[in-house]
BALUM-230287 format. One record per residue (C-alpha): x, y, z; residue in three letters; residue number from 1. Coordinates in Angstrom, 2 decimals, always signed. Layout:
# residues N
        X        Y        Z    r    k
        X        Y        Z  ALA  NUM
...
END
This chain:
# residues 399
        X        Y        Z    r    k
    +0.00    +0.00    +0.00  MET    1
    +1.42    +3.36    -1.02  THR    2
    +1.28    +6.41    +1.21  SER    3
    -1.16    +7.97    -1.25  TYR    4
    -3.74    +5.26    -0.51  SER    5
    -2.85    +4.32    +3.07  ILE    6
    -5.78    +3.44    +5.31  GLY    7
    -6.34    +5.02    +8.70  LEU    8
    -5.64    +1.89   +10.75  ASN    9
    -2.48    +1.09    +8.80  ASP   10
    -1.30    +4.68    +9.21  TYR   11
    -2.01    +4.62   +12.96  LEU   12
    -0.20    +1.30   +13.39  ASN   13
    +2.88    +2.63   +11.61  ARG   14
    +2.82    +5.70   +13.81  LEU   15
    +2.35    +3.60   +16.93  ASN   16
    +5.35    +1.42   +16.01  ASP   17
    +7.55    +4.48   +15.52  ALA   18
    +6.31    +5.90   +18.82  HIS   19
    +6.89    +2.62   +20.69  TYR   20
   +10.45    +2.38   +19.34  ASN   21
   +11.10    +6.07   +20.14  GLN   22
   +11.93    +6.66   +16.49  ASN   23
   +11.86   +10.45   +16.50  GLY   24
   +12.51   +10.85   +12.77  GLN   25
    +9.88    +8.26   +11.89  GLY   26
    +7.25    +9.92   +14.07  VAL   27
    +8.16   +13.32   +12.61  ALA   28
    +7.63   +12.09    +9.04  MET   29
    +4.26   +10.53    +9.86  LEU   30
    +3.11   +13.79   +11.47  LEU   31
    +4.25   +16.09    +8.67  SER   32
    +1.73   +17.62    +6.28  PHE   33
    +4.51   +17.73    +3.65  ARG   34
    +4.65   +13.92    +3.41  GLN   35
    +2.74   +11.86    +0.88  SER   36
    +0.35   +10.20    +3.38  HIS   37
    -1.50   +13.53    +3.53  VAL   38
    -2.79   +12.83    -0.01  MET   39
    -4.76    +9.77    +1.13  SER   40
    -8.54   +10.23    +1.24  ASP   41
    -8.74    +7.30    +3.69  HIS   42
    -7.39    +9.47    +6.50  LEU   43
   -10.47   +11.69    +6.30  ILE   44
   -13.25   +10.37    +8.54  ILE   45
   -15.91   +12.29   +10.43  GLU   46
   -15.02   +11.20   +13.99  LYS   47
   -11.53    +9.69   +14.20  PRO   48
   -11.33    +9.80   +18.03  GLU   49
   -12.34    +6.16   +18.59  ARG   50
    -9.99    +4.76   +15.92  ALA   51
    -7.09    +6.83   +17.25  VAL   52
    -7.86    +5.96   +20.90  GLY   53
    -7.82    +2.22   +20.14  ASN   54
    -4.24    +2.34   +18.80  ILE   55
    -2.51    +5.51   +20.01  ILE   56
    -2.13    +6.09   +23.74  TYR   57
    -2.26    +9.41   +25.56  ALA   58
    -0.78   +11.95   +25.39  PRO   59
    +0.26   +11.18   +21.77  MET   60
    -3.37   +10.70   +20.78  ASP   61
    -4.04   +14.45   +20.98  ASP   62
    -1.10   +15.10   +18.67  VAL   63
    -2.40   +12.61   +16.11  VAL   64
    -5.99   +13.89   +16.25  LEU   65
    -4.75   +17.43   +15.60  ALA   66
    -2.68   +16.21   +12.65  HIS   67
    -5.71   +14.49   +11.13  LEU   68
    -7.53   +17.84   +11.33  LYS   69
    -4.60   +19.41    +9.48  VAL   70
    -4.94   +16.73    +6.80  VAL   71
    -8.68   +17.43    +6.56  LYS   72
    -7.99   +21.16    +6.16  GLY   73
    -5.47   +20.34    +3.42  TYR   74
    -8.06   +18.31    +1.47  HIS   75
   -10.56   +21.15    +1.82  GLN   76
    -7.95   +23.75    +0.80  SER   77
    -8.72   +25.65    +3.99  ASN   78
    -5.45   +27.23    +5.15  VAL   79
    -7.06   +28.82    +8.24  LEU   80
    -8.39   +25.46    +9.47  ASP   81
    -4.97   +23.93    +8.83  MET   82
    -3.30   +26.69   +10.85  TRP   83
    -5.76   +26.32   +13.74  ARG   84
    -5.29   +22.56   +13.84  ALA   85
    -1.51   +22.90   +13.63  GLN   86
    -1.62   +25.37   +16.54  THR   87
    -3.51   +22.75   +18.57  THR   88
    -0.91   +20.20   +17.48  MET   89
    +1.98   +22.33   +18.80  VAL   90
    +0.23   +22.65   +22.17  ALA   91
    -0.29   +18.87   +22.26  ALA   92
    +3.39   +18.27   +21.47  VAL   93
    +4.38   +20.61   +24.31  ALA   94
    +2.19   +18.59   +26.72  ARG   95
    +3.68   +15.35   +25.41  PHE   96
    +7.22   +16.63   +26.02  MET   97
    +6.29   +17.87   +29.49  THR   98
    +5.09   +14.40   +30.49  GLU   99
    +8.20   +12.76   +28.99  SER  100
   +10.48   +14.39   +31.55  LYS  101
   +13.58   +12.22   +31.10  GLU  102
   +13.55   +11.91   +27.31  GLU  103
   +14.20   +14.07   +24.25  ASN  104
   +13.82   +11.56   +21.41  TRP  105
   +10.72   +13.51   +20.32  MET  106
   +12.69   +16.65   +19.37  LEU  107
   +12.58   +15.83   +15.61  PRO  108
    +8.78   +15.69   +15.94  MET  109
    +8.78   +19.07   +17.70  MET  110
   +11.02   +20.56   +15.00  ASN  111
    +8.69   +19.38   +12.24  THR  112
    +5.52   +20.55   +13.98  VAL  113
    +6.83   +24.06   +14.81  VAL  114
    +8.36   +24.51   +11.36  LEU  115
    +5.11   +23.60    +9.67  GLU  116
    +3.10   +25.90   +11.92  LEU  117
    +5.37   +28.78   +10.89  ARG  118
    +5.04   +27.87    +7.21  LEU  119
    +1.25   +27.57    +7.46  GLN  120
    +1.00   +30.86    +9.34  SER  121
    +2.32   +32.80    +6.33  ILE  122
    -0.51   +31.78    +3.99  SER  123
    -3.04   +31.73    +6.84  ALA  124
    -2.12   +35.30    +7.82  ASP  125
    -2.64   +36.50    +4.25  ALA  126
    -6.00   +34.70    +4.10  GLU  127
    -7.05   +36.12    +7.47  SER  128
    -6.25   +39.65    +6.28  VAL  129
    -8.35   +39.05    +3.15  ARG  130
   -11.32   +37.31    +4.78  VAL  131
   -11.47   +38.66    +8.34  ASP  132
    -9.72   +42.02    +7.84  SER  133
    -7.19   +41.26   +10.56  THR  134
    -3.95   +43.22   +10.75  LYS  135
    -1.05   +41.84    +8.67  PRO  136
    +1.20   +39.78   +10.91  GLY  137
    -1.45   +39.07   +13.55  GLU  138
    -1.47   +35.32   +12.96  LEU  139
    +2.32   +35.28   +12.81  LEU  140
    +2.42   +36.83   +16.28  GLU  141
    -0.04   +34.22   +17.54  LYS  142
    +2.17   +31.56   +15.99  THR  143
    +5.15   +32.89   +17.96  ALA  144
    +3.03   +32.69   +21.13  ASP  145
    +2.26   +29.05   +20.32  SER  146
    +5.92   +28.21   +19.76  LEU  147
    +6.69   +29.72   +23.16  MET  148
    +5.00   +26.74   +24.84  THR  149
    +7.62   +24.41   +23.37  CYS  150
   +10.40   +26.91   +24.12  PHE  151
    +9.48   +26.96   +27.82  ARG  152
    +9.44   +23.16   +28.01  VAL  153
   +12.91   +22.92   +26.46  CYS  154
   +14.35   +25.79   +28.51  ALA  155
   +13.02   +24.27   +31.75  ALA  156
   +15.08   +21.09   +31.31  ASP  157
   +17.91   +21.68   +33.79  THR  158
   +20.06   +18.84   +32.41  ARG  159
   +21.70   +21.38   +30.11  SER  160
   +24.76   +19.36   +29.10  GLY  161
   +23.31   +15.86   +28.93  GLU  162
   +22.49   +14.09   +25.69  ALA  163
   +18.86   +13.59   +26.81  GLU  164
   +18.30   +17.26   +27.58  SER  165
   +15.47   +18.97   +25.76  LYS  166
   +17.66   +22.09   +25.58  ARG  167
   +19.12   +20.57   +22.44  TRP  168
   +15.87   +21.71   +20.83  GLY  169
   +16.29   +25.38   +21.79  LEU  170
   +18.35   +26.59   +18.83  LEU  171
   +15.93   +25.22   +16.23  TYR  172
   +13.08   +26.97   +18.04  LEU  173
   +15.02   +30.23   +18.31  VAL  174
   +15.66   +30.18   +14.55  ASN  175
   +11.91   +29.84   +13.95  GLN  176
   +11.28   +32.83   +16.24  PHE  177
   +13.90   +34.83   +14.31  PHE  178
   +12.16   +34.14   +11.00  LYS  179
    +8.84   +35.32   +12.42  ILE  180
   +10.20   +38.40   +14.21  TYR  181
   +12.16   +39.55   +11.17  PHE  182
    +9.08   +39.10    +8.99  LYS  183
    +6.87   +41.22   +11.28  ILE  184
    +9.72   +43.66   +12.02  ASN  185
    +9.88   +43.12   +15.79  LYS  186
   +13.61   +42.61   +16.17  LEU  187
   +13.57   +43.74   +19.80  ASN  188
   +11.90   +40.41   +20.64  LEU  189
   +15.06   +38.61   +19.48  CYS  190
   +17.10   +39.77   +22.48  LYS  191
   +15.82   +37.24   +25.07  PRO  192
   +16.21   +34.48   +22.48  MET  193
   +19.85   +35.41   +21.89  ILE  194
   +20.51   +35.52   +25.65  ARG  195
   +18.99   +32.06   +26.06  ALA  196
   +21.35   +30.55   +23.47  ILE  197
   +24.48   +32.46   +24.49  GLU  198
   +24.07   +31.26   +28.09  SER  199
   +24.32   +27.60   +27.05  LEU  200
   +27.65   +25.91   +27.74  SER  201
   +27.24   +23.68   +24.66  PHE  202
   +25.97   +26.33   +22.20  LYS  203
   +28.78   +25.61   +19.71  ASP  204
   +27.85   +21.90   +19.56  GLN  205
   +24.53   +22.36   +17.78  TYR  206
   +24.25   +21.06   +14.18  PRO  207
   +26.12   +23.30   +11.76  LEU  208
   +23.01   +24.04    +9.70  SER  209
   +21.27   +25.44   +12.78  GLN  210
   +24.34   +27.44   +13.79  LEU  211
   +24.59   +29.00   +10.32  ILE  212
   +20.95   +30.12   +10.47  THR  213
   +21.47   +31.49   +13.99  TYR  214
   +24.59   +33.44   +12.99  LYS  215
   +22.84   +34.81    +9.91  TYR  216
   +20.01   +36.29   +11.94  TYR  217
   +22.10   +37.46   +14.89  THR  218
   +24.48   +39.08   +12.38  GLY  219
   +21.61   +40.94   +10.75  ARG  220
   +20.31   +41.98   +14.18  LYS  221
   +23.76   +43.33   +15.14  ALA  222
   +23.97   +45.19   +11.82  MET  223
   +20.68   +46.99   +12.47  PHE  224
   +21.97   +47.84   +15.97  ASP  225
   +25.09   +49.40   +14.33  SER  226
   +27.30   +46.80   +16.07  ASP  227
   +29.29   +46.17   +12.90  PHE  228
   +32.12   +44.21   +14.55  ALA  229
   +29.66   +41.62   +15.91  THR  230
   +27.74   +41.63   +12.63  ALA  231
   +30.94   +40.99   +10.67  ASN  232
   +31.91   +38.05   +12.89  THR  233
   +28.48   +36.41   +12.78  ALA  234
   +27.77   +36.92    +9.07  LEU  235
   +31.31   +35.86    +8.11  SER  236
   +30.79   +32.62   +10.08  PHE  237
   +27.52   +32.00    +8.24  ALA  238
   +29.03   +32.71    +4.80  PHE  239
   +32.25   +30.74    +5.27  GLN  240
   +30.52   +27.64    +6.66  ARG  241
   +27.54   +27.66    +4.34  CYS  242
   +27.90   +24.78    +1.86  HIS  243
   +29.58   +25.75    -1.41  GLN  244
   +26.65   +24.37    -3.39  ARG  245
   +24.17   +26.52    -1.43  SER  246
   +24.67   +29.36    -3.90  HIS  247
   +21.32   +30.97    -3.13  LYS  248
   +21.93   +31.01    +0.63  ASN  249
   +25.47   +32.34    +0.27  LYS  250
   +24.17   +35.14    -1.94  ARG  251
   +21.52   +35.98    +0.66  ARG  252
   +24.17   +36.21    +3.39  ILE  253
   +26.37   +38.44    +1.21  LEU  254
   +23.57   +40.98    +0.78  ILE  255
   +24.08   +41.83    +4.46  TYR  256
   +27.76   +40.98    +4.85  LEU  257
   +28.92   +43.26    +2.02  LEU  258
   +27.62   +46.53    +3.55  PRO  259
   +29.10   +45.54    +6.91  VAL  260
   +32.48   +44.79    +5.33  LYS  261
   +32.56   +48.13    +3.54  MET  262
   +31.56   +50.02    +6.68  LEU  263
   +34.57   +48.60    +8.52  ILE  264
   +36.94   +49.36    +5.66  GLY  265
   +37.04   +46.24    +3.46  TYR  266
   +36.42   +46.48    -0.28  ILE  267
   +34.85   +43.33    -1.83  PRO  268
   +36.43   +41.90    -4.96  LYS  269
   +34.61   +42.24    -8.26  LYS  270
   +34.99   +38.49    -8.83  SER  271
   +32.92   +37.82    -5.69  LEU  272
   +30.12   +40.08    -6.89  LEU  273
   +30.13   +38.42   -10.31  LEU  274
   +30.12   +34.92    -8.83  LYS  275
   +27.00   +35.60    -6.79  TYR  276
   +25.25   +37.84    -9.33  ASN  277
   +25.23   +40.91    -7.11  LEU  278
   +25.23   +43.55    -9.83  LYS  279
   +23.48   +45.95    -7.46  GLU  280
   +26.73   +46.28    -5.50  PHE  281
   +29.11   +46.76    -8.45  MET  282
   +28.92   +50.55    -8.77  ASP  283
   +28.37   +50.87    -5.04  LEU  284
   +31.76   +49.29    -4.31  VAL  285
   +33.44   +51.44    -6.99  THR  286
   +31.85   +54.60    -5.59  ALA  287
   +32.96   +53.90    -2.03  VAL  288
   +36.47   +52.84    -3.05  GLN  289
   +37.11   +55.96    -5.14  HIS  290
   +35.11   +58.41    -3.06  GLY  291
   +32.72   +59.04    -5.94  ASP  292
   +29.76   +60.52    -4.07  ILE  293
   +27.82   +61.21    -7.25  ARG  294
   +28.05   +57.57    -8.36  LEU  295
   +27.11   +56.42    -4.85  LEU  296
   +23.95   +58.56    -4.83  ASN  297
   +22.91   +57.49    -8.33  SER  298
   +23.45   +53.80    -7.48  THR  299
   +21.36   +54.06    -4.33  LEU  300
   +18.62   +55.66    -6.40  LEU  301
   +18.86   +53.13    -9.26  ARG  302
   +18.56   +50.07    -6.97  TYR  303
   +16.48   +51.72    -4.29  GLU  304
   +13.69   +49.16    -4.52  ARG  305
   +16.10   +46.23    -4.15  PHE  306
   +17.93   +47.79    -1.18  PHE  307
   +14.69   +48.74    +0.60  ILE  308
   +13.23   +45.26    +0.08  ALA  309
   +16.39   +43.76    +1.60  ALA  310
   +16.16   +46.20    +4.51  GLY  311
   +19.65   +47.64    +3.97  ILE  312
   +18.98   +51.02    +2.36  TYR  313
   +19.57   +53.03    +5.54  LEU  314
   +22.70   +50.99    +6.29  ILE  315
   +24.05   +51.76    +2.82  LEU  316
   +23.41   +55.47    +3.43  GLU  317
   +26.10   +55.22    +6.11  LYS  318
   +28.61   +54.32    +3.39  LEU  319
   +28.63   +57.97    +2.39  LYS  320
   +30.87   +58.63    +5.37  SER  321
   +33.38   +56.07    +4.08  VAL  322
   +33.16   +57.53    +0.56  ALA  323
   +33.77   +61.05    +1.88  TYR  324
   +36.84   +59.83    +3.76  ARG  325
   +38.22   +58.16    +0.64  ASN  326
   +37.60   +61.33    -1.39  LEU  327
   +39.44   +63.44    +1.18  PHE  328
   +42.28   +60.91    +1.22  LYS  329
   +42.52   +61.08    -2.58  LYS  330
   +42.88   +64.88    -2.38  VAL  331
   +45.60   +64.48    +0.25  TYR  332
   +47.51   +61.98    -1.91  VAL  333
   +47.33   +64.30    -4.94  ILE  334
   +48.42   +67.41    -3.03  LYS  335
   +51.12   +65.64    -0.99  LYS  336
   +50.82   +68.25    +1.74  ASN  337
   +49.75   +67.90    +5.37  HIS  338
   +48.16   +71.39    +5.26  GLN  339
   +45.21   +71.49    +2.88  LEU  340
   +42.99   +74.45    +2.06  ASP  341
   +39.30   +73.79    +2.58  ILE  342
   +38.78   +75.31    -0.88  SER  343
   +40.61   +72.30    -2.37  VAL  344
   +37.90   +70.01    -1.01  PHE  345
   +35.21   +72.35    -2.32  VAL  346
   +36.81   +72.01    -5.74  GLN  347
   +36.86   +68.21    -5.39  ALA  348
   +33.10   +68.20    -4.79  PHE  349
   +32.64   +70.35    -7.89  LYS  350
   +34.53   +67.71    -9.86  TRP  351
   +31.85   +65.32    -8.58  MET  352
   +29.20   +67.71    -9.96  HIS  353
   +28.12   +68.58    -6.40  MET  354
   +28.33   +72.37    -6.66  GLU  355
   +25.91   +72.93    -3.78  ASP  356
   +28.36   +71.64    -1.14  VAL  357
   +30.08   +74.63    +0.44  GLY  358
   +33.07   +75.18    +2.71  ALA  359
   +31.01   +75.15    +5.92  GLU  360
   +29.45   +71.77    +5.14  GLU  361
   +32.85   +70.32    +4.25  ILE  362
   +34.33   +71.62    +7.51  GLU  363
   +31.49   +69.87    +9.34  CYS  364
   +32.20   +66.60    +7.49  LEU  365
   +35.91   +66.85    +8.28  LEU  366
   +35.24   +67.65   +11.94  ALA  367
   +33.02   +64.55   +12.27  ASN  368
   +35.69   +62.34   +10.70  MET  369
   +38.37   +63.72   +13.00  ILE  370
   +36.08   +63.05   +15.96  TYR  371
   +35.39   +59.48   +14.72  GLU  372
   +39.11   +58.82   +14.23  GLY  373
   +38.84   +58.43   +10.47  LYS  374
   +41.23   +61.36    +9.98  ILE  375
   +44.12   +62.27   +12.29  LYS  376
   +44.45   +66.05   +12.39  GLY  377
   +42.61   +69.27   +13.16  TYR  378
   +40.88   +72.17   +11.41  ILE  379
   +42.45   +75.61   +11.50  SER  380
   +39.41   +77.86   +11.21  HIS  381
   +41.54   +81.03   +11.11  ALA  382
   +43.43   +79.84    +8.04  HIS  383
   +40.60   +77.70    +6.64  LYS  384
   +42.85   +74.66    +6.44  LYS  385
   +42.80   +71.00    +7.34  LEU  386
   +46.04   +70.09    +9.07  VAL  387
   +46.61   +66.32    +9.08  VAL  388
   +49.14   +64.25   +10.94  SER  389
   +52.41   +63.50    +9.14  LYS  390
   +52.17   +59.94   +10.41  ALA  391
   +49.28   +57.85    +9.06  ASN  392
   +46.74   +60.71    +8.63  PRO  393
   +44.07   +58.34    +7.29  PHE  394
   +44.19   +55.27    +9.59  PRO  395
   +42.29   +52.08    +8.75  PRO  396
   +38.58   +52.29    +9.53  ILE  397
   +37.81   +50.59   +12.81  ALA  398
   +34.63   +48.59   +13.31  ALA  399
END
C-alpha cells in the first residue's frame, strides 16, 4: 500500500510502532503535512477519536488527532483550518514533552511541527487579512506565542549538558522565532532568544546548519543595531561555513555581509560580486572605493527598490561617510601636503558635480571624521585649512 492510498488503521499502526520504538525521525515524518500520506482520502473520517484511541495512547493521541484535522484542512484547501489545527498540534506536542520528563527523542517531531506551523501561518495570515480584515502579521504573532510553549518546556530542562536534555531543541526553536520576528519587524523580541542561546555551555555543539541560520540572523540583528564588529563576525561565520553548493543562501548572506564589510573598511572583490550575481553592489563598491559621491547617490537611487526590500537602504546610506573619507584621502595623496585648504575640497566636490556643497558643510564633514578617528588632524578655522598628521593621517577604519 502506497502512502497515497494508506488506510487510517495502517497509518495509525505505523505511527504507533515508531512511537513505541522512540523513532523520532519516523514519528516526525508521519506527522508532517509535507509527506505523501497527507494525499490519502482514507485518513479523512468524520469522527476519528475512537480509531485513534484504540491504537494511540495518551498523550500522543491528541497530537495525532490534531494532525488528522490538518490533513482534513489540506483536502478542503482551507489554510485557516490547517493553521488552527496545527496550533492545537503544537500545544499537544508541548504537553507530550512535558510528560516525557527524562527523554528528548521527540525533538525531531517538535522541530517538524513548529516549522510547519510557521510555514502555514504565512498563507493563513494572508488569508485572514483578506477574509477577516485582521492586521497583517497578527497570525504570525499568535504563531510565535504558540511556539513559546515548546520553548518553555525545552528551557526548563535543567540537564543542560546531557544528551537527553530537551535544551538541544532550543536553537531550532530560536531560529523559527527569528524568521517570524524579522518578517513582522519586531527585532527587539530577538534579544531574550539570543541571551537564552548564548548562556548555554554547549551552544557551539549544535548542528552546523542550525548554527549558520542562527549566525545569519544574529548578524543581521547586530547590523541593524550598528554593532558592525559583531555583525561581521556572525555573518562571516555564516558565509564561510555555508555549503559551497548553497549558492542561493550564500548570496543571501552576502547581501548583508557586504555593507558591513565596507563600513569597517574592506572592499569586496569584483569576482565575488560576479560569482553571486550581485550587480546591485558593483557601482556601489566602486563609488565607495574611489570616493565618488555622485556615483554612490545614483546607485542608491537606481537600486532603491532592491535595497529597501532587503532592509539595507539606511545601512548603505552610512557608506557615504566612508566615501567622503576616501575622497578626502585622494585629495591628500594628490596634493602631498599635510596642510590642505578647505577650498581644495570644495573644488573636489565640484569635480563630482556637487556644486551645492560649500566650505562650511565640508568643515562639518571633516570635523566629524576627525572626531570618529577616520582622519588624524585638526581644522584651522583662522586659516581655513585642514592640518593632518604626518604619520598615518588616514588610519584604517575601525569597526
